[in-house]
C-alpha positions in Angstrom: 84.9 101.9 114.4 88.3 103.6 114.1 90.2 100.3 114.4 87.9 97.9 112.3 90.1 94.8 111.7 90.7 94.9 108.0 93.3 95.8 105.5 91.5 99.1 104.8 91.0 100.2 108.3 93.1 98.0 110.5 95.4 99.8 112.8 98.5 99.0 110.8 97.0 99.7 107.5 95.8 103.1 108.5 99.4 104.2 108.4 101.8 101.5 107.6 105.5 101.3 108.6 108.5 103.3 108.0 111.8 101.5 108.1 114.5 103.4 109.9 111.9 106.0 110.8 113.5 107.0 114.1 115.5 109.5 112.1 112.2 111.2 111.2 110.9 111.4 114.8 110.9 115.0 115.9 112.6 115.9 119.0 110.5 117.4 122.0 112.1 120.7 121.0 110.9 120.3 117.4 107.4 119.4 118.5 107.0 122.0 121.1 109.2 124.5 119.3 110.8 127.8 120.5 109.2 131.1 119.7 111.3 133.0 117.3 111.1 136.4 115.6 110.1 135.0 112.2 107.1 132.9 113.5 104.0 134.9 113.0 100.3 134.3 113.3 97.6 136.3 111.7 94.5 136.1 113.9 91.1 136.3 112.2 90.1 139.9 111.8 87.2 141.2 113.9 84.0 142.1 112.2 82.8 145.4 113.8 79.8 145.9 111.6 76.2 145.5 112.8 74.7 142.0 112.6 77.9 140.6 111.3 77.4 141.7 107.8 81.2 142.0 107.1 82.1 138.7 108.7 82.7 137.2 105.3 85.0 140.1 104.3 87.0 139.9 107.6 87.5 136.2 107.2 88.4 136.5 103.4 90.9 139.3 104.1 92.5 137.2 106.9 92.9 134.1 104.8 94.2 136.1 101.9 96.8 137.6 104.0 97.9 134.4 105.5 98.2 133.0 102.0 100.3 135.9 100.7 102.6 136.0 103.8 103.1 132.3 103.7 104.9 132.7 100.4 107.7 134.7 102.1 110.5 132.5 102.8 111.8 134.5 105.6 108.5 133.9 107.6 107.0 131.0 109.4 103.3 131.8 109.2 100.7 129.8 111.1 98.2 128.4 108.7 94.5 129.3 108.6 93.7 125.9 110.2 95.9 126.8 113.1 94.3 130.1 113.9 90.7 129.1 113.1 89.9 127.7 116.6 90.5 131.3 117.9 88.1 132.9 115.4 85.7 135.2 117.3 86.9 134.1 120.8 88.1 136.3 123.7 91.0 134.0 124.6 94.0 136.1 125.9 96.7 136.9 123.4 99.5 135.4 125.5 97.6 132.1 125.7 97.2 131.9 122.0 100.8 132.9 121.5 102.0 130.1 123.8 99.9 127.4 122.1 100.9 128.6 118.5 104.5 129.4 119.7 104.8 132.7 118.0 106.5 135.9 118.9 104.4 138.3 116.7 100.7 138.5 116.0 98.9 140.4 113.4 95.4 141.5 114.4 92.8 143.4 112.4 89.3 144.7 112.3 86.9 145.6 109.6 84.1 148.1 109.9 81.8 150.1 107.6 82.9 153.6 106.5 81.7 156.4 104.2 84.0 155.1 101.5 83.0 151.5 101.9 85.0 149.8 104.6 87.7 150.7 107.1 90.5 148.3 107.9 92.7 148.6 110.9 95.6 146.4 111.2 98.2 146.0 114.0 101.4 144.1 114.6 101.5 143.0 118.2 104.3 141.7 120.4 102.9 138.3 121.5 104.4 138.4 125.0 103.7 141.9 126.2 100.5 142.5 124.0 102.0 145.9 123.0 101.4 147.3 119.5 104.6 147.4 117.5 102.8 149.0 114.5 99.4 150.1 113.6 97.6 151.6 110.6 94.1 152.1 109.2 93.0 152.8 105.7 89.6 153.0 103.9 88.7 151.6 100.6 85.7 151.0 98.4 84.6 147.3 98.4 84.3 147.5 94.6 88.1 147.4 94.6 88.6 144.5 97.0 91.3 143.0 94.9 93.2 146.2 95.5 92.3 146.0 99.2 93.8 142.6 99.5 97.1 143.7 98.0 97.3 147.0 100.0 96.7 145.0 103.2 99.5 142.6 102.4 101.9 145.4 101.6 101.1 147.2 104.8 101.6 144.1 107.0 104.8 143.1 105.1 106.2 146.7 105.8 105.4 146.2 109.5 107.2 143.0 109.5 110.2 144.4 107.5 110.6 147.0 110.2 111.0 144.3 112.7 112.7 141.5 110.8 114.6 143.2 108.0 114.6 143.4 104.2 114.1 139.5 103.9 110.4 140.1 104.2 109.3 140.9 100.7 106.0 139.8 99.1 106.1 137.7 95.9 103.4 137.8 93.3 100.2 136.4 94.5 99.8 132.7 93.6 96.4 132.6 92.3 93.0 134.3 92.6 90.5 136.3 90.8 90.9 139.8 89.4 87.1 140.4 89.6 86.2 142.0 92.9 82.6 140.9 93.0 83.5 137.3 92.3 86.1 137.4 95.1 83.4 138.7 97.4 81.1 135.9 96.4 83.8 133.3 97.1 84.2 134.7 100.6 80.5 134.6 101.2 80.6 131.0 100.1 83.5 130.2 102.4 81.7 131.7 105.4 78.6 129.6 104.7 80.7 126.5 104.4 82.3 127.1 107.8 78.7 127.5 109.0 77.8 124.2 107.4 80.9 122.5 109.0 79.9 123.7 112.5 76.2 122.4 111.8 77.5 119.0 110.7 79.6 118.9 113.9 76.4 119.7 115.8 74.5 117.0 114.0 72.1 119.7 112.6 72.2 117.9 109.2 69.2 119.5 107.5 70.5 123.1 108.4 74.0 122.1 107.2 72.7 121.0 103.7 70.9 124.4 103.4 74.2 126.2 104.3 76.1 124.0 101.7 73.4 124.8 99.0 73.7 128.6 99.8 77.4 128.5 99.6 77.2 126.6 96.3 74.9 129.2 94.8 77.5 131.9 95.7 80.2 130.0 93.9 78.0 129.4 90.7 77.7 133.2 90.5 81.3 133.8 91.1 82.3 131.3 88.3 80.0 133.1 86.0 81.6 136.5 86.7 85.2 135.2 86.5 85.3 132.5 83.8 89.2 132.7 83.6 89.7 132.3 87.3 90.5 129.0 89.1 89.7 130.2 92.6 85.8 129.8 92.5 85.8 126.2 91.0 88.6 125.1 93.4 86.6 126.3 96.4 83.5 124.6 94.9 85.4 121.4 94.7 86.3 121.7 98.4 82.7 122.5 99.2 81.4 119.4 97.4 84.0 117.2 99.2 82.8 118.6 102.6 79.2 118.0 101.6 79.8 114.5 100.3 81.6 113.6 103.6 78.6 114.9 105.5 76.1 112.7 103.6 77.1 109.4 105.3 73.6 107.9 105.2 72.7 109.2 101.7 74.8 107.4 99.1 73.0 108.8 96.1 73.6 112.3 97.5 77.1 111.6 98.2 77.7 110.3 94.7 76.0 113.5 93.2 78.3 115.7 95.4 81.4 113.8 94.4 80.5 114.1 90.7 79.8 117.8 91.1 83.1 118.3 92.9 85.1 116.4 90.2 83.4 118.6 87.5 84.5 121.6 89.4 88.1 120.3 89.6 88.1 119.8 85.9 87.2 123.4 85.3 89.8 124.7 87.8 92.6 122.4 86.2 91.6 123.6 82.7 92.3 127.2 83.9 95.5 126.3 85.9 96.8 122.7 85.4 99.2 123.2 88.3 96.6 124.3 90.9 97.7 122.1 93.8 94.7 122.7 95.9 92.5 121.5 93.0 94.7 118.5 92.6 94.3 117.7 96.3 90.5 117.8 96.1 90.5 115.7 93.0 92.6 113.0 94.7 90.4 113.2 97.8 87.1 112.9 95.8 88.4 110.0 93.8 89.6 108.3 97.0 86.1 108.9 98.5 84.5 107.2 95.4 86.7 104.1 96.1 86.3 103.9 99.9 82.5 104.5 99.9 81.9 102.0 96.9 80.3 104.8 95.0 81.4 103.0 91.6 79.7 99.7 91.2 82.0 98.4 88.5 85.1 97.0 90.4 87.5 97.8 87.5 86.4 101.4 87.4 86.6 101.7 91.1 90.2 100.4 91.2 91.0 102.8 88.4 89.7 105.7 90.6 92.0 104.6 93.4 95.0 104.5 91.0 94.1 107.9 89.7 93.8 109.4 93.1 97.3 108.2 93.9 98.8 109.6 90.8 96.9 112.9 91.1 98.3 113.4 94.7 101.7 112.3 93.7 101.8 114.9 91.0 100.5 117.5 93.5 103.3 117.0 96.0 105.8 116.9 93.1 104.6 120.4 92.2 104.6 121.6 95.8 106.6 119.5 98.2 105.3 121.6 101.1 101.6 121.1 100.4 100.5 119.6 103.7 96.9 118.8 102.6 98.1 116.8 99.5 100.5 114.9 101.6 97.9 114.1 104.2 95.6 112.8 101.5 98.3 110.8 99.8 99.1 109.2 103.1 95.6 107.8 103.4 95.8 106.5 99.8 99.1 104.8 100.5 97.8 103.3 103.7 94.8 101.8 101.9 97.0 100.3 99.3 99.4 98.9 101.8 102.3 101.0 100.7 103.3 101.1 104.3 106.7 103.0 104.3 105.3 105.6 101.8 102.1 106.1 104.0 104.2 107.0 107.0 106.6 109.3 105.0 103.7 111.1 103.5 102.0 111.6 107.0 105.3 112.9 108.4 105.7 115.4 105.5 102.2 116.5 106.0 102.9 117.2 109.8 106.2 118.8 109.0 104.7 121.2 106.4 101.8 122.2 108.6 101.3 120.9 112.2 98.0 122.7 112.3 96.5 121.5 109.0 92.7 120.5 109.2 93.5 116.8 109.1 96.2 117.1 111.8 94.4 114.7 114.1 94.2 111.9 111.6 97.9 112.6 110.5 99.0 112.3 114.1 96.9 109.2 114.7 98.6 107.7 111.5 102.0 108.4 112.8 101.1 106.8 116.2 99.9 103.6 114.6 102.9 103.4 112.4 105.2 103.2 115.3 102.9 101.0 117.2 102.9 98.4 114.4 106.6 98.7 114.0 106.8 97.8 117.6 108.7 101.1 118.2 106.7 101.7 121.4 108.5 104.6 122.8 108.0 106.6 119.6 104.5 105.5 119.4 103.9 106.7 123.0 105.3 110.1 122.1 103.0 110.6 119.2 100.1 109.4 121.4 101.1 111.9 124.1 101.5 114.8 121.6 98.3 114.1 119.9 96.5 113.9 123.2 97.9 117.1 124.3 96.8 118.8 121.1 93.4 117.1 120.9 92.4 116.0 124.3 88.7 115.3 123.3 89.5 113.1 120.3 88.6 109.6 121.2 91.3 107.9 119.2 94.0 110.0 120.9 92.7 108.6 124.2 92.2 105.0 122.8 95.8 105.0 121.8 96.8 105.0 125.5 94.7 102.0 126.0 96.4 100.4 123.0 99.7 101.0 124.6 98.5 99.0 127.6 98.6 95.9 125.5 102.4 96.4 124.8 105.6 95.7 126.7 106.5 99.4 126.8 105.4 99.9 130.4 104.6 97.7 133.4 100.8 96.8 133.4 98.9 99.3 135.5 95.2 98.0 135.9 94.0 100.9 137.8 95.3 103.3 135.3 93.8 101.3 132.4 90.4 101.4 134.1 90.6 105.2 134.5 91.5 105.7 130.9 88.7 103.4 129.9 86.2 105.4 131.8 87.7 108.7 130.3 87.3 107.2 126.8 83.7 106.2 127.2 82.7 109.5 128.6 83.8 111.2 125.3 80.7 109.6 123.7 77.1 110.7 124.2 75.0 108.4 126.5 73.0 107.2 123.5 76.2 105.9 121.8 78.4 104.8 124.7 77.7 101.1 124.9 80.2 99.9 122.3 83.0 102.4 123.2 82.6 101.3 126.9 82.8 97.6 126.1 85.7 98.1 123.6 87.6 100.1 126.2 87.1 97.3 128.8 88.5 94.8 126.3 91.7 96.7 126.4 91.5 96.6 130.2 91.3 92.8 129.9 94.5 92.9 127.9 96.1 94.8 130.7 94.9 92.2 133.2 96.5 89.5 130.9 99.9 91.4 131.0 99.5 91.5 134.8 99.1 87.7 134.8 95.5 88.0 136.0 94.1 85.7 133.5 90.8 84.7 135.3 89.9 88.4 135.8 90.6 89.1 132.2 88.3 86.2 131.1 85.6 87.5 133.4 85.9 91.0 131.9 85.9 89.8 128.3 82.7 87.7 128.8 81.0 90.6 130.5 81.8 93.0 127.7 80.4 90.8 124.9 77.8 92.9 123.1 74.5 91.8 121.5 74.0 92.0 117.7 71.5 94.9 118.5 74.1 96.8 120.4 77.0 95.9 118.0 75.8 94.9 114.7 79.3 95.0 113.1 80.8 92.9 115.9 83.4 95.5 116.6 83.9 94.5 120.3 84.2 91.0 119.3 87.0 91.8 116.9 89.0 93.4 119.7 88.3 90.4 122.0 90.3 88.3 119.5 93.4 90.4 120.2 93.2 89.5 123.9 92.4 85.9 123.3 95.6 85.6 121.2 97.5 87.3 124.1 96.1 84.6 126.4 97.2 81.9 123.9 93.5 80.8 123.4 93.9 80.2 119.7 90.9 78.1 119.1 88.6 80.6 120.8 90.3 83.4 118.8 89.7 81.6 115.6 86.1 80.9 116.5 85.6 84.6 117.2 87.3 85.6 113.9 85.1 83.2 111.9 82.0 84.8 113.4 83.3 88.2 112.9 84.0 87.6 109.2 80.4 86.5 108.6 79.5 90.2 109.2 82.8 91.7 107.8 84.1 89.4 105.0 86.1 92.3 103.5 88.2 92.3 106.7 89.8 88.9 106.0 92.9 90.6 104.4 93.5 92.5 107.7 93.8 89.2 109.7 96.2 87.9 107.0 98.6 90.9 107.2 101.8 89.6 108.7 102.8 93.2 109.5 100.1 93.3 112.3 101.9 91.9 115.3 98.5 91.4 117.0 98.0 88.3 114.8 101.6 87.1 114.5 101.1 84.1 116.8 98.2 82.9 114.8 100.1 82.7 111.5 101.3 79.1 112.0 98.0 77.8 113.1 96.5 75.5 110.4 92.9 76.5 111.1 93.9 80.2 110.8 95.8 79.4 107.6 92.9 77.8 106.1 90.6 80.7 107.1 92.6 83.4 105.5 93.7 81.4 102.4 93.8 83.6 99.4 93.3 86.8 101.4 96.7 88.3 100.8 
């Protein structure tokens, strides 16, 4: 579960603590933001071809434009991750603008033409939905590299008319000069998005087919553009996604990680300062470590050290690279570098509040404040995360976690309501453990309301069978409430049983930074049990 009781996944060690972090807490204004003229979103271009045959090109042009405009210091451009939820939807523009907090929106469409493709691009006032500027042009798809540049120039001209001369394009950061290779990369990106959707829908076999098709496009792209870093970098990202999808196939995961690291090596040979490639390298190495893909403990530890150094170098090159900061935050958390973990998570959020790992970053920020016992700040991150991601289980669970604190008066009815809401986020077939875990938190609320008999009744009722909960996750949470009830002997008995299934979690109980276990630290039985675990 999300809060397995170990140094690696215990709530405190997911994020760590940041001393004096109140100064880093963004105000409500900073979180919600105020739309300003320089804040722009580029929505995914519409594919107006038959049968969606130009979808890959529409997506590729959109993401290329976002990438190029993001390099203009005068602009605050919403990332591709931020606009991706609206790809292919009919959500009203004013609703999108309100969520993204933008004043201007770039919209576009791609359709076949006699010359190749026709691209129509518009700059739209986000409030009134009125076109501020519009232009169409046609190009041969054999010159797609020229098409990307022309599109960026046209849009920058639109924005300069509105915002002034500060809007000037810089040279493109990276990419390929081979149009056919670029098109193949975009086809691969589309199939990777398809694969991601299939993984989310638990269509595993179809997802692996889509991953394989994307890989074949990238192999061809690399052959066409041997001096370009884009195709191998995208291939590394693809293999990382494929590896993460193979949760029950460790040999397949190992092969995907190895392939990804090989692709990263080729990308960094072309461009040693390719920060995207460095991010994927760090994440692939970290996956090797966390999923125990390297049998030799010494080599495994070396992979962890290398992951940290790679990601540290990445953010030194680009201090605003949200993905690298987010990955580094996870590594710091795993290695108990607590203050650094929180700082990295905050830097990731500050650089891009819409990055693909935003949910985990916000969860990490919540748990940091929670374990610092800075409960008002923890509640603010919990609330903001729940507002952004209302269907994410942990960002509902955090509200139950807050019920164990002294931040508010205990509200038993509210705790029961949140527990039901949490359980309903899971399918019927997988609801038993989440429901029982949520009810353990309710028992904690009952303890805080001084209803100890009721709490004991709930705890006994929630105990799961080994078949229901083979990892004893519910039992681990019961320990927290037994400590709250000052039933230390029972808590230690439960821990001992829990550690027979999860021996690697011993260090989590020994962590003095976890306030849940603070009252056990002076208990002689507990001290003997955790001896040598630090």
